[in-house]
C-alpha positions as CSV (number, residue, x, y, z in Angstrom):
1,M,250.1,109.7,33.0
2,A,254.0,108.9,31.8
3,A,252.8,109.9,28.0
4,E,251.2,113.4,29.3
5,L,254.1,113.9,30.8
6,R,256.1,113.6,27.9
7,G,253.6,115.7,26.4
8,I,254.2,118.9,28.0
9,F,257.7,118.5,27.7
10,W,257.9,118.2,23.7
11,I,255.7,121.2,24.0
12,L,257.6,123.6,26.4
13,A,260.6,122.9,24.2
14,L,258.9,123.5,21.1
15,A,258.0,126.3,22.6
16,T,261.2,127.3,23.7
17,L,262.6,126.4,19.8
18,V,259.8,129.2,18.5
19,A,260.9,131.6,21.6
20,L,264.4,131.5,20.8
21,A,264.0,132.4,16.9
22,R,261.6,135.3,17.7
23,W,264.1,136.9,19.9
24,T,267.0,136.3,17.1
25,A,265.1,137.1,14.2
26,P,264.8,140.8,13.2
27,H,261.9,142.7,14.8
28,P,260.4,145.1,12.2
29,L,258.6,147.0,14.6
30,E,261.9,147.5,16.8
31,S,265.0,147.7,14.8
32,T,264.1,151.0,13.4
33,P,262.5,153.2,16.3
34,E,261.3,156.8,15.1
35,A,261.0,160.0,16.5
36,P,257.9,161.0,17.2
37,T,256.3,162.9,14.0
38,S,254.3,165.3,16.3
39,Q,255.3,167.6,19.2
40,T,253.6,165.7,22.8
41,V,252.9,167.5,25.5
42,T,252.4,166.1,29.3
43,L,249.4,165.3,31.1
44,Q,250.0,168.8,33.0
45,E,250.2,170.9,30.6
46,T,247.3,168.5,28.9
47,E,244.9,169.3,31.8
48,A,246.5,173.2,32.1
49,R,245.8,174.2,28.7
50,V,242.0,172.2,28.6
51,A,241.3,173.8,31.6
52,A,242.2,177.5,30.3
53,G,240.1,176.7,27.0
54,E,243.1,177.2,25.4
55,A,242.8,173.9,23.5
56,V,240.3,171.4,22.2
57,L,241.1,167.7,23.9
58,I,240.3,164.9,20.8
59,D,240.2,161.2,22.0
60,A,241.2,159.0,19.1
61,R,240.1,155.6,20.3
62,D,237.1,154.2,18.9
63,E,233.2,154.8,21.2
64,K,233.3,151.8,23.2
65,A,236.9,152.4,24.5
66,Y,235.6,156.0,25.1
67,L,232.6,155.0,26.7
68,A,234.6,153.0,29.4
69,G,236.4,155.6,30.6
70,H,238.1,159.0,29.2
71,I,239.7,162.0,29.9
72,P,237.1,164.7,31.6
73,G,236.3,167.2,28.6
74,S,237.5,165.2,26.0
75,I,235.4,165.0,22.9
76,N,235.6,161.5,20.7
77,L,236.2,161.4,16.9
78,P,237.2,157.9,16.0
79,V,240.3,158.0,14.0
80,D,238.6,155.0,12.4
81,E,235.6,156.9,11.6
82,F,237.8,159.9,10.1
83,E,235.6,160.0,7.3
84,N,232.2,160.9,9.5
85,T,233.8,163.7,11.7
86,I,235.8,165.2,9.2
87,D,233.6,168.3,9.2
88,L,233.8,168.5,13.2
89,L,237.6,168.6,12.6
90,L,237.4,171.2,10.4
91,G,235.3,173.7,12.7
92,Y,238.3,172.9,15.0
93,A,240.3,174.2,12.6
94,D,238.3,177.3,11.6
95,E,238.0,178.3,15.1
96,L,242.0,178.5,15.4
97,Q,241.4,176.1,18.0
98,P,244.5,173.8,19.0
99,L,243.7,170.2,19.2
100,I,245.8,167.9,22.0
101,L,245.2,164.2,20.3
102,Y,245.4,161.0,22.9
103,C,244.6,157.5,22.8
104,N,245.1,154.5,25.4
105,G,248.8,155.5,26.2
106,P,252.8,154.9,24.4
107,H,252.2,152.0,22.9
108,C,249.0,153.5,20.4
109,D,248.8,154.7,17.2
110,M,245.3,156.2,17.1
111,A,246.4,159.2,18.2
112,E,249.3,159.7,15.8
113,R,247.8,158.8,12.7
114,L,244.7,160.9,13.4
115,G,247.7,163.2,13.5
116,Q,248.9,162.4,10.1
117,L,244.9,162.2,8.9
118,I,244.3,165.9,10.1
119,Q,248.5,166.5,8.5
120,T,246.7,166.0,5.2
121,L,244.3,168.4,5.4
122,G,246.5,171.0,5.7
123,Y,246.3,171.5,9.7
124,E,249.5,171.4,11.6
125,G,248.2,173.4,15.0
126,F,248.0,169.8,16.9
127,T,249.7,168.1,19.8
128,I,250.0,164.6,21.0
129,Y,249.2,163.6,24.6
130,A,251.4,160.5,24.6
131,G,250.7,159.0,27.9
132,G,246.7,158.8,27.6
133,W,244.0,157.0,29.4
134,E,246.9,155.1,30.9
135,E,248.4,157.5,32.4
136,Y,245.5,159.8,33.1
137,S,243.8,156.7,34.7
138,K,246.9,155.4,36.9
139,V,248.4,159.0,38.4
140,R,244.2,160.0,38.8
141,Q,243.5,157.6,41.3
142,K,240.6,159.2,42.3
143,A,238.7,158.8,38.8
144,P,235.5,156.9,39.0
145,L,235.3,153.5,37.7
146,P,233.6,153.0,34.3
147,K,229.9,152.4,35.0
148,T,228.5,149.2,33.3
149,S,225.5,148.2,34.2
150,S,223.0,148.8,37.5
151,T,224.2,145.1,38.8
152,G,227.9,146.5,38.0
153,L,228.3,143.5,35.4
154,S,229.1,144.4,31.7
155,W,226.9,142.3,28.9
156,E,230.0,140.9,28.0
157,A,230.6,139.3,31.6
158,G,226.9,138.6,31.3
159,I,227.1,136.3,28.6
160,W,230.5,134.5,30.3
161,L,228.8,134.1,33.4
162,A,225.7,132.3,31.4
163,L,228.2,130.1,29.2
164,L,229.7,128.9,32.3
165,S,226.4,128.3,33.9
166,L,225.8,126.0,31.3
167,L,228.9,124.1,31.2
168,G,228.6,123.5,34.8
169,G,224.9,122.3,34.5
170,I,226.6,119.8,31.6
171,W,229.1,118.4,34.5
172,L,226.6,118.3,36.8
173,V,224.6,116.2,34.8
174,G,227.1,113.8,33.7
175,R,227.6,113.5,38.0
176,L,223.8,112.2,38.2
177,K,224.0,108.5,39.5
178,P,223.9,105.7,35.9
179,G,220.0,104.4,37.0
180,L,218.9,107.9,36.2
181,G,219.9,107.3,32.5
182,V,221.2,110.6,31.8
183,Q,225.2,110.0,32.8
184,P,225.9,107.3,30.2
185,R,224.0,110.1,27.5
186,A,225.9,113.0,28.6
187,K,229.6,111.0,28.8
188,A,228.4,109.9,25.5
189,L,227.3,113.6,24.2
190,V,231.2,114.9,25.3
191,G,233.0,111.8,24.6
192,R,232.5,112.5,21.0
193,R,235.5,112.8,18.9
194,L,233.9,115.8,17.1
195,V,232.8,117.8,20.3
196,S,235.5,117.4,21.5
197,Y,237.9,118.7,18.8
198,F,235.5,121.3,18.4
199,W,236.0,123.0,21.7
200,G,239.5,122.4,21.4
201,G,239.8,124.2,18.4
202,L,237.9,126.8,19.9
203,V,240.6,127.3,22.5
204,A,243.5,126.6,19.6
205,V,242.4,129.6,17.4
206,V,241.6,132.2,20.7
207,F,245.2,131.3,21.7
208,L,247.3,131.2,17.7
209,Y,245.3,134.6,17.4
210,A,246.6,136.3,20.6
211,A,250.0,134.8,20.1
212,W,250.2,136.5,16.4
213,G,250.2,139.9,17.6
214,K,252.7,139.5,20.4
215,L,255.3,137.7,18.1
216,W,254.5,140.3,15.9
217,D,255.4,143.2,18.2
218,P,257.1,141.5,21.4
219,G,258.2,144.7,22.5
220,A,254.5,146.2,22.8
221,F,253.7,143.1,24.8
222,T,256.2,143.3,27.4
223,E,255.2,147.1,28.2
224,L,251.8,145.9,29.2
225,T,253.0,143.0,31.0
226,G,255.0,145.3,33.1
227,K,251.7,147.5,33.9
228,Y,250.4,144.4,35.7
229,E,253.9,145.4,38.0
230,L,254.0,141.6,38.9
231,L,257.6,140.0,37.6
232,P,260.7,141.7,38.2
233,E,262.2,144.1,34.9
234,I,264.9,141.3,34.6
235,L,262.0,139.0,33.9
236,L,259.9,140.9,31.1
237,K,261.4,140.6,28.7
238,P,261.8,136.4,28.8
239,F,258.3,136.8,29.6
240,G,257.0,138.3,26.2
241,Y,258.9,136.0,24.2
242,A,258.2,132.7,25.9
243,L,254.2,133.4,26.3
244,P,252.6,133.7,23.0
245,A,255.1,131.1,21.9
246,L,253.6,128.6,23.9
247,E,249.9,130.1,22.9
248,A,251.0,129.4,19.4
249,V,252.4,125.7,20.0
250,V,249.6,124.8,22.5
251,G,247.2,126.3,19.7
252,L,248.8,124.2,17.0
253,C,249.2,121.2,18.6
254,L,245.3,121.3,19.6
255,L,244.0,121.9,16.2
256,A,246.6,119.4,14.4
257,G,245.3,117.4,17.6
258,L,249.1,116.7,18.8
259,W,249.4,115.7,22.2
260,W,245.8,116.9,22.8
261,R,245.3,116.5,26.8
262,P,248.8,117.5,27.7
263,A,248.2,120.8,25.1
264,L,244.7,121.0,27.1
265,L,246.0,121.0,30.6
266,V,249.0,123.6,29.5
267,S,246.3,125.6,28.1
268,A,244.6,125.2,31.9
269,L,247.8,126.3,33.7
270,L,247.9,129.2,31.1
271,Y,244.3,130.6,31.6
272,G,244.6,129.7,35.6
273,M,247.6,132.1,35.4
274,F,245.7,134.5,33.5
275,I,243.4,134.7,36.3
276,G,245.6,135.3,38.6
277,A,246.9,138.3,36.8
278,I,243.9,139.8,36.3
279,S,242.4,139.2,39.7
280,W,245.8,140.8,40.7
281,A,244.7,144.3,38.5
282,L,241.4,144.1,39.6
283,W,242.1,143.7,43.5
284,W,244.7,147.1,43.1
285,E,242.5,149.0,40.7
286,L,244.5,149.0,38.0
287,R,243.5,151.0,35.0
288,I,244.9,148.5,32.3
289,D,245.0,147.0,28.9
290,C,245.0,143.2,29.7
291,G,247.7,142.5,26.9
292,C,245.8,139.6,25.4
293,F,245.1,140.4,22.1
294,S,247.4,143.0,19.6
295,G,245.8,145.0,18.4
296,R,242.4,145.4,20.1
297,T,242.2,147.4,23.7
298,S,240.8,145.4,26.1
299,E,240.7,147.0,29.9
300,V,241.0,144.3,32.6
301,G,237.6,143.7,34.3
302,M,235.1,141.0,35.6
303,A,234.0,140.2,32.1
304,L,237.7,138.9,31.1
305,L,238.2,137.3,34.5
306,L,234.1,135.6,33.5
307,R,235.3,134.8,29.9
308,D,239.0,133.2,31.1
309,L,237.3,131.3,34.2
310,F,234.8,129.5,31.1
311,F,238.0,128.7,29.1
312,L,240.0,127.0,32.5
313,V,236.7,124.8,33.6
314,V,236.1,124.1,29.2
315,C,240.1,123.1,29.0
316,L,239.5,120.7,32.6
317,F,236.5,119.4,31.4
318,F,237.5,118.3,28.2
319,Y,240.9,116.6,29.5
320,R,238.9,114.7,32.0
321,W,236.1,113.4,29.4
322,G,237.0,114.2,26.3
323,S,237.9,112.1,23.8
324,P,241.4,113.0,21.4
325,P,240.3,113.2,18.1
326,S,243.0,110.4,17.5
327,P,244.0,107.6,20.1
328,S,247.6,108.5,19.4
329,S,247.3,112.3,20.4
330,S,246.5,111.6,24.0
């Protein structure tokens, strides 16, 4: 136990150094703020103009995000599929209909990018609703939740539930009496260093992928964290730097086999925190981006809750029964 506590101490110490280094480093995405290159409109102006037929509302997000929830009356023209939708856009331009573009919210650049592409066609008749889906869904509390399936679970949630059930089944097999002959085999399977390293490496890759974008743009992650309404404002910025730093250090430790068990324990605590935050958002029906991965929009929902629950069980499972990649890494 003393060795594990020492490992946790060093993991936290390294994470603190990374967070401080990032805090003092130049911020390429924050040091030179640029004024919006396009005119913006408010939610009230957007609704009024669309209702009066004075503008066409364009959702610049991908189809999956659009189907999960969008502003009524909007048309989905994903910016990443601009070449496929250019004819439709030109059709609106030919009809001299002003366009209002939107995406997820203030930290989403898809609407701005779509506007820049439209400008290359020589069309200037557009504005941007900067509040986007985040503001609309928060202000319009009576807006229906996006439908997923008849069971109330999305297919992603079903996959994570199945994986969680499979892992639970393996645990139950390992708890059977030795006389049945299955417990030794189950423990031997889990105890193989290759299996343990594979699952630890999977957790590591997830953490490193999540930490990369947050460390690159900690300001955007801090903004997303504030939407959970869990932390006082004075703690948002330190948390926005500390969490991705800790994710990065834990991921590297798991991948390198260094302080392997302490890193799994810290991972379990992190996933427990994520589960608590998502549960809070679901309880209060907050329609927000989870902030899990930079560059990917994932609205909080049951699929994310089950995903984090799955990884929580994985971390605890291999912390208890797994074998470190090397004897010194425990």
